[in-house]
C-alpha positions as CSV (number, residue, x, y, z in Angstrom):
1,M,147.4,92.0,130.0
2,D,147.5,89.8,127.1
3,P,147.4,91.6,123.8
4,D,144.8,89.4,122.5
5,M,142.7,89.8,125.4
6,E,143.0,93.6,125.5
7,A,142.1,93.5,121.5
8,K,139.1,91.2,122.2
9,H,137.7,93.7,125.1
10,N,138.6,96.8,123.3
11,P,135.5,99.1,124.4
12,T,136.2,101.4,121.3
13,Q,136.3,98.5,118.9
14,E,133.3,97.3,120.5
15,K,131.6,100.6,119.9
16,A,132.9,100.9,116.5
17,I,131.1,97.4,116.0
18,F,127.6,98.6,117.6
19,T,127.4,101.6,115.8
20,E,127.8,100.4,112.6
21,T,125.2,97.6,113.2
22,E,122.9,100.3,114.4
23,N,123.4,102.5,111.6
24,A,122.5,99.3,109.1
25,A,119.0,98.5,111.2
26,F,118.2,102.4,111.2
27,A,118.9,102.7,107.3
28,E,117.0,99.4,106.8
29,K,114.1,100.7,109.0
30,A,114.8,104.2,106.8
31,A,114.5,102.4,103.3
32,A,111.2,100.2,104.6
33,A,109.5,103.7,105.5
34,E,110.3,105.1,102.6
35,Y,109.2,101.8,100.7
36,K,105.9,101.8,102.3
37,A,105.3,105.7,101.9
38,G,105.5,105.0,98.6
39,A,103.3,102.6,98.3
40,I,100.7,104.3,100.0
41,E,100.9,107.4,98.2
42,A,100.8,105.0,94.8
43,E,97.6,103.5,96.3
44,N,96.1,107.0,97.2
45,V,96.8,108.6,93.4
46,E,94.7,105.4,91.9
47,H,91.8,106.2,94.3
48,N,91.7,109.8,93.9
49,M,91.8,109.3,90.0
50,T,88.2,109.7,88.2
51,V,88.4,107.2,85.2
52,M,88.7,109.6,82.5
53,E,92.1,110.9,84.5
54,A,93.0,107.3,84.7
55,V,92.5,106.8,80.7
56,K,95.1,110.1,80.5
57,A,97.5,109.0,82.4
58,Y,97.1,105.3,81.7
59,P,96.8,105.4,77.8
60,M,98.9,102.5,76.5
61,A,97.7,100.8,79.5
62,S,94.1,100.8,77.7
63,F,95.8,100.0,74.5
64,W,97.4,97.0,75.5
65,A,94.1,95.3,77.5
66,F,92.3,96.1,74.3
67,V,95.1,94.1,72.5
68,M,95.3,91.3,74.8
69,S,91.4,91.3,74.8
70,F,91.3,90.5,70.8
71,T,92.4,87.1,71.7
72,I,88.8,86.2,73.1
73,I,87.4,86.9,69.6
74,M,89.1,83.5,68.1
75,E,87.1,81.3,70.7
76,S,84.2,83.2,70.5
77,Y,84.4,83.1,66.6
78,D,84.5,79.4,66.4
79,V,81.9,78.8,69.5
80,F,79.3,80.9,67.1
81,L,80.9,79.4,64.1
82,M,79.5,75.8,65.4
83,G,76.6,77.2,66.6
84,N,75.8,78.6,63.4
85,F,77.0,75.5,61.3
86,V,74.1,73.2,62.9
87,A,72.1,75.8,61.2
88,L,73.6,76.4,57.9
89,P,71.7,74.9,55.3
90,R,74.7,73.7,53.3
91,F,76.3,72.1,56.1
92,K,73.2,70.0,57.1
93,E,72.9,68.7,53.7
94,E,76.8,67.8,53.6
95,Y,76.8,65.9,57.2
96,G,73.0,66.3,58.1
97,I,70.7,63.1,58.4
98,I,66.7,62.8,57.5
99,N,64.6,64.4,60.1
100,S,62.5,61.7,61.5
101,H,59.9,64.4,62.2
102,D,59.7,65.6,58.9
103,P,61.1,63.0,56.3
104,T,60.6,65.6,53.7
105,G,62.2,68.5,54.9
106,P,65.6,69.4,55.2
107,K,68.4,67.5,56.8
108,V,69.3,68.0,60.5
109,I,72.5,67.6,62.5
110,A,72.2,64.6,64.6
111,T,71.6,65.8,67.9
112,K,75.3,63.6,69.1
113,W,76.7,65.1,66.5
114,Q,75.6,68.6,67.2
115,S,76.7,68.3,70.6
116,S,79.9,66.6,70.2
117,L,81.0,69.4,67.8
118,Q,80.6,72.3,70.1
119,V,81.8,70.5,72.9
120,S,84.8,69.6,71.7
121,G,86.6,73.4,71.6
122,Q,85.3,73.4,75.1
123,L,87.2,70.0,76.0
124,G,90.3,71.3,74.4
125,A,89.9,74.6,76.6
126,L,89.4,73.1,79.7
127,I,92.9,70.9,79.1
128,G,94.6,74.5,78.1
129,V,93.5,76.2,80.9
130,F,95.1,73.8,83.3
131,L,98.1,74.2,80.8
132,A,97.9,78.1,80.8
133,G,98.5,78.3,84.9
134,P,102.0,76.7,85.3
135,L,103.0,78.0,81.6
136,T,102.4,81.7,82.6
137,S,103.6,81.7,86.0
138,R,106.9,80.6,84.7
139,I,107.4,82.5,81.3
140,G,104.8,85.4,81.7
141,Y,101.5,86.5,80.1
142,R,103.3,87.3,76.8
143,Y,105.1,84.6,76.0
144,A,102.3,82.0,77.1
145,T,100.1,83.8,74.4
146,L,102.5,83.8,72.0
147,V,103.0,80.2,72.1
148,G,99.2,80.0,72.0
149,L,98.8,81.9,68.5
150,M,101.3,80.2,67.3
151,F,99.8,76.6,67.6
152,L,96.1,77.9,66.9
153,N,97.8,79.2,63.4
154,V,98.8,75.7,62.9
155,F,95.6,73.6,64.6
156,I,93.4,75.7,62.1
157,F,94.7,73.9,59.0
158,V,93.2,70.2,60.5
159,F,89.8,72.4,60.7
160,Y,89.9,73.7,57.3
161,F,91.2,70.6,55.7
162,G,88.4,67.9,57.2
163,K,85.8,66.1,55.6
164,S,84.2,64.6,58.4
165,M,82.6,65.0,61.9
166,P,85.7,63.2,63.8
167,V,88.0,65.0,62.0
168,F,86.0,68.4,62.8
169,F,85.8,66.9,66.1
170,V,89.5,66.6,66.5
171,A,90.5,69.6,65.3
172,Q,88.1,71.6,67.4
173,L,89.8,69.6,70.1
174,L,93.1,71.1,69.2
175,E,92.0,74.5,68.5
176,G,90.5,74.6,72.0
177,L,94.0,74.2,74.0
178,P,95.2,77.7,73.1
179,W,91.5,79.1,73.7
180,G,92.3,77.9,77.1
181,I,95.4,80.0,77.4
182,F,94.0,82.8,76.3
183,I,91.0,83.2,78.4
184,A,92.8,82.3,81.4
185,N,95.5,85.0,80.7
186,A,93.3,88.0,79.3
187,P,91.3,88.9,82.2
188,A,94.3,88.5,84.5
189,Y,96.5,90.3,82.3
190,C,94.1,93.1,81.8
191,S,93.4,93.5,85.3
192,E,97.3,93.7,86.5
193,I,98.3,96.6,84.1
194,V,95.3,98.9,84.2
195,P,95.0,101.3,87.5
196,I,92.0,100.8,90.1
197,K,89.3,103.1,88.2
198,L,90.1,101.1,84.6
199,R,89.9,97.6,85.7
200,A,86.0,97.5,85.1
201,P,86.1,98.4,81.6
202,A,89.5,96.7,80.4
203,T,88.4,93.2,82.1
204,Q,84.5,94.1,80.0
205,M,86.3,94.2,76.9
206,L,86.7,90.6,76.8
207,Q,83.1,90.3,76.6
208,M,82.8,92.9,74.1
209,F,85.4,91.1,72.1
210,W,82.9,87.9,72.5
211,A,80.3,89.7,70.8
212,I,82.4,91.1,68.0
213,G,83.3,87.3,67.2
214,S,79.6,86.7,67.2
215,I,79.0,89.7,64.8
216,I,81.4,88.5,62.4
217,V,80.4,84.9,62.1
218,G,76.9,86.4,62.1
219,A,77.8,88.4,58.9
220,V,80.0,85.5,57.2
221,T,77.2,82.9,57.6
222,Y,74.2,85.4,56.6
223,R,76.5,86.3,53.5
224,Y,77.3,82.4,52.9
225,N,73.7,81.0,53.9
226,S,72.6,80.6,50.2
227,V,75.7,79.5,48.6
228,D,75.1,75.7,47.6
229,N,78.7,74.4,48.1
230,D,81.3,73.6,50.4
231,S,82.2,77.4,50.3
232,A,79.4,77.9,52.8
233,F,81.5,76.3,55.7
234,R,84.9,76.2,54.5
235,I,85.5,80.2,53.9
236,P,84.0,80.9,57.1
237,I,86.6,78.6,58.5
238,A,89.2,80.0,56.5
239,L,88.9,83.2,58.1
240,Q,90.0,82.0,61.7
241,W,93.4,82.8,60.1
242,M,92.9,86.4,60.0
243,F,93.4,86.8,63.9
244,P,96.3,85.1,65.2
245,T,99.6,86.5,63.0
246,P,98.7,90.0,63.6
247,L,97.8,89.6,66.9
248,A,101.4,87.5,68.0
249,I,103.2,90.9,66.2
250,L,101.8,93.2,68.5
251,I,101.9,91.1,71.4
252,W,105.4,90.7,71.0
253,F,105.9,94.4,71.3
254,A,103.4,94.6,74.4
255,P,104.8,95.1,77.8
256,E,105.0,92.4,80.6
257,S,102.7,92.5,83.2
258,P,104.3,94.5,86.1
259,W,102.8,92.3,88.5
260,W,104.6,89.4,87.1
261,L,107.8,90.8,87.1
262,V,107.2,91.8,91.0
263,R,106.3,88.5,92.0
264,K,109.5,87.3,90.1
265,G,111.5,90.0,91.7
266,R,112.9,91.5,88.7
267,F,111.6,95.4,90.1
268,E,113.8,97.3,87.5
269,E,111.7,95.6,84.8
270,A,108.8,96.4,86.5
271,A,109.1,100.2,86.6
272,H,109.8,100.0,83.0
273,S,106.5,98.3,82.1
274,V,104.6,100.7,84.3
275,E,106.5,103.4,82.6
276,R,105.6,101.7,79.0
277,L,101.7,101.7,80.6
278,G,101.3,105.2,81.6
279,R,102.4,108.8,80.9
280,R,105.9,109.7,82.9
281,S,104.6,113.1,83.7
282,K,101.3,111.7,85.5
283,M,102.9,108.8,87.5
284,N,105.8,107.7,89.5
285,S,107.1,104.1,88.7
286,S,109.1,103.7,91.6
287,E,106.0,104.2,93.9
288,S,104.0,102.0,91.5
289,V,106.3,99.3,92.0
290,A,106.5,99.8,96.0
291,M,102.9,99.5,96.0
292,M,103.0,96.2,93.9
293,R,105.7,95.1,96.4
294,R,103.7,95.4,99.4
295,V,101.0,93.8,97.9
296,V,103.0,90.5,96.7
297,D,104.9,91.2,100.1
298,L,101.7,90.3,102.2
299,E,100.9,87.0,100.3
300,K,104.7,85.8,100.0
301,T,105.6,82.3,101.3
302,D,109.0,80.3,100.4
303,K,106.5,77.9,98.3
304,A,106.0,77.9,94.6
305,P,102.5,78.4,93.2
306,S,100.6,75.1,93.3
307,L,96.6,74.1,92.5
308,L,96.5,72.8,96.0
309,E,97.3,75.7,97.6
310,L,93.6,77.2,95.9
311,F,91.5,74.8,98.0
312,K,93.0,76.1,101.6
313,G,92.5,78.7,103.6
314,T,91.2,82.6,102.3
315,D,92.1,81.5,98.5
316,L,89.5,78.3,98.8
317,R,86.7,81.3,99.4
318,R,88.6,83.1,96.6
319,T,88.5,80.1,94.0
320,L,85.1,79.4,94.9
321,I,83.7,83.0,93.9
322,V,85.6,82.5,90.6
323,A,84.4,79.3,89.9
324,G,80.9,80.1,90.6
325,V,80.8,83.2,88.5
326,Y,82.4,81.4,85.9
327,A,79.8,78.0,86.1
328,A,76.7,80.4,86.4
329,Q,77.5,82.2,83.0
330,N,76.1,79.0,81.6
331,L,73.2,78.5,83.7
332,T,71.5,82.0,83.3
333,G,70.7,82.4,79.6
334,N,74.5,82.2,77.9
335,L,73.7,78.9,75.7
336,I,70.6,80.8,74.2
337,A,72.9,83.3,73.1
338,N,75.5,80.8,72.0
339,Q,72.9,79.2,70.0
340,A,71.0,82.0,69.1
341,V,69.8,81.1,65.2
342,Y,69.3,77.7,65.8
343,F,66.9,78.7,68.5
344,F,65.3,81.1,66.2
345,Q,64.7,78.3,63.7
346,Q,63.3,76.1,66.5
347,A,61.2,79.0,67.6
348,G,59.7,78.9,64.2
349,I,61.3,81.4,62.5
350,G,62.6,81.3,58.7
351,D,66.3,80.5,58.0
352,N,66.8,83.7,56.6
353,T,65.4,86.0,59.3
354,A,67.1,84.0,62.0
355,F,70.5,84.3,60.4
356,A,69.5,88.4,60.4
357,L,68.0,88.2,64.0
358,G,71.4,86.5,65.0
359,L,73.4,89.3,63.5
360,I,71.4,91.6,65.3
361,T,71.6,89.9,68.5
362,S,75.3,90.2,68.6
363,A,75.7,93.9,67.6
364,L,73.4,94.6,70.3
365,Q,75.2,92.7,72.7
366,M,78.3,94.8,71.9
367,I,76.4,97.7,72.0
368,F,74.9,96.7,75.5
369,V,78.5,95.7,77.0
370,M,79.8,99.2,76.1
371,L,76.8,100.3,78.3
372,S,77.9,97.9,81.1
373,W,81.3,100.0,81.6
374,I,79.5,102.7,82.8
375,L,77.5,100.7,85.1
376,T,79.8,98.7,86.4
377,S,82.5,101.6,86.8
378,Y,80.0,104.0,88.8
379,F,77.4,101.3,90.5
380,G,79.3,98.5,91.3
381,R,79.8,94.7,90.1
382,R,77.7,93.2,92.7
383,S,74.8,95.0,91.9
384,I,74.7,94.9,88.4
385,Y,75.3,91.1,88.7
386,L,72.6,90.3,90.8
387,W,70.0,92.9,89.3
388,G,71.1,91.5,85.8
389,S,70.5,87.8,87.0
390,A,67.4,88.6,88.5
391,A,65.8,90.1,85.2
392,N,67.4,86.9,83.2
393,T,65.4,84.9,85.6
394,I,62.5,86.4,84.9
395,L,62.9,86.7,81.2
396,L,63.5,83.3,80.7
397,V,60.6,81.6,82.6
398,A,58.5,84.2,80.5
399,L,60.2,82.7,77.4
400,G,59.0,79.1,78.7
401,I,55.1,80.5,79.5
402,A,55.4,81.8,75.5
403,A,56.4,78.4,74.1
404,S,53.6,77.0,76.2
405,V,50.6,78.7,74.8
406,G,50.3,76.8,71.2
407,A,52.0,76.9,67.9
408,T,50.9,80.3,67.0
409,N,52.7,83.2,64.7
410,A,52.2,85.4,67.7
411,A,54.1,82.8,70.1
412,S,56.8,82.1,67.8
413,L,57.5,86.3,67.6
414,A,57.1,86.3,70.8
415,Q,59.7,83.3,71.7
416,A,62.1,85.1,68.9
417,S,61.9,88.1,71.4
418,L,62.4,87.2,74.3
419,G,65.2,84.8,72.9
420,L,66.9,87.7,71.8
421,I,66.3,90.1,74.9
422,V,67.5,87.2,77.2
423,S,70.5,87.0,74.8
424,V,71.5,91.0,74.6
425,L,70.5,91.7,78.7
426,F,73.1,89.2,79.4
427,T,75.6,91.0,78.3
428,L,74.6,94.0,80.1
429,G,74.7,92.8,83.8
430,P,76.0,89.2,84.5
431,A,78.6,88.3,81.6
432,P,80.6,91.7,81.7
433,A,80.4,91.9,85.3
434,S,81.5,88.2,85.9
435,W,85.0,89.0,83.8
436,V,85.6,92.1,86.5
437,I,84.7,89.9,89.5
438,I,87.2,87.0,88.1
439,G,90.2,89.5,87.5
440,E,90.0,91.3,90.8
441,T,89.2,88.0,93.0
442,S,91.8,86.2,92.8
443,A,95.2,86.6,95.2
444,I,98.0,88.3,93.0
445,R,100.4,85.8,93.6
446,L,97.8,82.7,92.7
447,R,96.5,84.7,89.7
448,P,97.1,82.5,86.7
449,L,96.2,79.4,88.6
450,T,92.8,80.9,89.9
451,T,91.8,82.5,86.7
452,G,92.8,78.7,85.0
453,M,90.5,76.9,87.1
454,G,87.8,79.1,87.4
455,R,87.7,78.5,83.6
456,A,88.0,75.0,83.9
457,T,84.7,75.2,86.1
458,Y,83.2,77.0,83.0
459,Y,84.1,74.4,81.1
460,I,83.3,71.6,83.0
461,V,79.7,73.0,83.7
462,E,79.1,73.9,79.9
463,I,80.0,70.7,78.4
464,P,76.9,68.6,79.8
465,C,75.1,71.9,79.4
466,I,75.7,72.1,75.7
467,F,74.5,68.8,75.5
468,L,71.4,69.1,77.5
469,A,71.1,72.5,75.3
470,S,71.3,70.7,72.0
471,Y,68.6,67.7,73.1
472,M,66.1,70.3,74.6
473,L,66.0,72.3,71.1
474,N,66.5,69.2,68.3
475,P,63.8,68.2,66.8
476,T,64.9,64.5,67.1
477,G,65.8,65.0,70.6
478,G,63.4,67.0,73.5
479,N,62.4,69.3,71.0
480,L,61.4,71.7,73.7
481,G,61.9,75.2,71.8
482,G,61.4,78.0,74.2
483,K,60.5,75.9,76.9
484,C,63.5,75.4,77.7
485,G,63.3,78.6,79.3
486,Y,62.0,77.0,82.3
487,V,64.7,74.7,82.6
488,W,67.5,77.9,82.4
489,G,65.0,80.5,84.4
490,G,65.4,77.3,87.4
491,T,69.3,77.1,87.1
492,G,69.5,81.0,86.9
493,L,67.6,81.5,90.4
494,F,69.6,79.4,91.5
495,C,72.8,81.4,90.9
496,L,71.1,84.5,91.8
497,V,70.5,83.3,95.7
498,V,73.9,81.9,95.7
499,A,75.2,85.3,94.7
500,Y,73.4,87.4,97.0
501,F,75.0,85.7,100.1
502,F,78.3,85.1,98.6
503,L,79.3,87.6,95.9
504,P,81.2,90.7,97.7
505,E,81.3,94.1,96.0
506,M,84.8,95.1,95.3
507,R,84.7,98.4,93.2
508,G,87.3,100.9,94.0
509,R,89.1,98.6,96.2
510,S,92.6,98.3,95.8
511,Y,94.2,94.5,95.8
512,R,96.0,95.3,99.0
513,E,92.3,95.7,100.5
514,I,91.1,93.4,99.1
515,D,93.8,90.7,100.2
516,I,92.9,92.1,103.8
517,M,88.8,92.0,103.5
518,F,89.4,88.0,102.6
519,K,92.0,87.5,105.6
520,R,89.8,88.9,107.8
521,K,86.7,86.8,106.5
522,I,84.2,90.1,106.1
523,P,80.9,88.7,105.0
524,A,80.4,89.7,101.2
525,R,77.1,91.9,102.3
526,K,79.4,94.0,104.3
527,W,82.3,94.4,102.2
528,K,80.5,97.7,100.5
529,R,80.6,99.7,104.0
530,T,83.4,98.1,105.2
531,E,86.7,100.6,106.0
532,I,90.4,99.5,105.6
533,D,93.1,101.8,106.7
534,V,95.4,103.0,104.6
535,Q,98.4,101.7,106.8
536,D,97.0,98.5,107.4
537,D,99.5,95.5,106.4
538,E,98.5,91.8,107.3
């Protein structure tokens, strides 16, 4: 026989090759089984934790979520600052016009500038959130946030040295760019670095810092309310520099989201990040990374994440939920909270009392946000959102009724009381629950893009609503005062009905379970009763 032919058909060699292939396949199957077993174990551990056990196991995750949430204080500070400036006597005297309804009274900020100043930052943020998605997907949450903080330091100079309404408008527009990055990244980062049982309090800290920003503004403007020179508004502007640099130093040392690292295939770095977030004695970083890889593999595709994907297949439903929850924040009483001091003035309350009530409102909001941690952790997101929205809708209609009974002292007090209650109750139900829903709903792969698109929807709805709110309250506009409660009560009712039919309950669900339930197209009202097997991969 030809030696070449003999070598080609050597049975021993063929058997060796077959055995080698078989062993490689067996090893691959064994590795896959081990990887899945680790993923299942990590998911079960998170499911079985109590809230306090999760805090003890992941203390640094809670700390870094706290740090990242702090970035929201800067947008909050400035939004409430502009809302208070239109009520600040010295600012009105410097940049206001004569009130046509009361020529002998104090000046008022023209309706067009009142709306423009409040909307300029949101326009900038609208651009910023579209920058945030691609930027974060490429360089990560840490570096994207650091870029925003450094630019914010620069843009504050424009605001501080501005001496005209157009310059203030441009300054706010520029400051809005980094806000957009912060507001898109913070809920996503917070929801990714903590275990299941801490997702609610970690993301709800965003609302707490929103309230803290308003408290600082309320205290500062209350202090400078009676100052009769430029310091009345220059010092509150300068205080913005308190935040960016210290935060940038902290975030430089923060761990990157392990989910983002897994999406990039950097598994060793992801394991190291997990170890920095939790106690090594209470966790297994390799199993945690395996759990993340399992979810990422479910969503895996050869294409790079793109905005178009947000509007296709099951991701469209997820995008609509995030966008809807964001948009509803402007339609269920939030704008009354953002203009609380000005609202109290238009309800007939004196300047000093109005600023004091604004400060009290902000302090109560922070307390109620902390109460919401308990409610959403133990009673669910959907339940708290729906009941809170229903209560707010009723109170908004009651506010309209109180403003319709006549211009009496009792009616003014009733309007002020209801305005305060609406502003505070908003931070107990719909507002903090929204942040949890936003963080949980989006697919891991598309999370930076989804949160960015959702926040963009928020600004797209908020901008015309700001003009409407300013027109309704301004004496040179609609001069409706508390009757605006009828308008917001109507929009709040619409949001409540939509949420009842389309908002699912995601409390206690892992990201794998959430992915599977969206893929199975389970109706929102059936999520709470649906069980997903721990072995399922879809």
